[in-house]
C-alpha positions, 0 to 999 in steps of 0.5 A, a space after each residue: 234453072 227456072 222455078 218450074 224446072 226446080 219444082 219438077 226436078 224436086 217432085 221427081 226426086 222426092 216422089 217416094 216421100 210426102 211432098 208438102 205444098 209449103 215445101 214446094 212454095 219455099 223452094 221457089 220463094 212463094 207463099 203457099 197460096 201464091 204457089 198454088 195459083 202459080 202452079 195451076 197457071 203454069 201446069 194447068 192442074 192442081 199440085 195434088 193432081 200433078 203429084 198423083 199423075 207423076 206417081 202413077 207414071 212412076 208406078 208404070 215405069 217400075 212395073 215394066 222395069 223391075 220385079 217388085 210386088 205392088 205393095 213395094 211399088 206403091 211405097 216406092 212411088 209415095 202412095 200410103 199403101 197398095 190399096 191407095 195406089 190401086 184406087 188412084 191408078 184405076 181411077 186415072 188409067 181406067 183399069 187396075 195395075 195388075 190388068 194394065 200390066 197384063 195387057 201391056 204388050 211389053 209385059 208379055 216380053 218381060 218386065 225389063 221394057 221401059 215406059 218410053 218404049 211402051 209410050 212409043 208403041 201406044 202412039 201420041 196419046 200415051 206421050 201426051 199424058 206425060 206432058 201434063 202442061 200446055 206450053 201455050 199457057 202463060 207460065 207463072 212459075 217463070 219458065 
């Protein structure tokens, strides 16, 4: 498994916890500063922004598939509390989580739909948000 895949897999498996740059760097055998440069070159954004976007995507998935309240969803996605999740969700998605959920076509059918179904219904733009890196970039993490 290449470094980039290792990092992605670790992040996805640990989104509900605090993820430190130093831990990610040691996972792939780099110093923290080397890792941050390599991550930005490989993913096209900072580690912090990537983590926030992954947490928001996880929150969307949980909102559509499970009957949890927003405080539980926030903690399950690694946010410090519901307010923190709501603030970042609103900034990145453009509306608060409760509005997004209410406006979701699949939310009207029940919260058992998956995010993939929602993304397919929304067309290419929603799927593009999940592919956070551009495959044409030179990959500094080795994939």
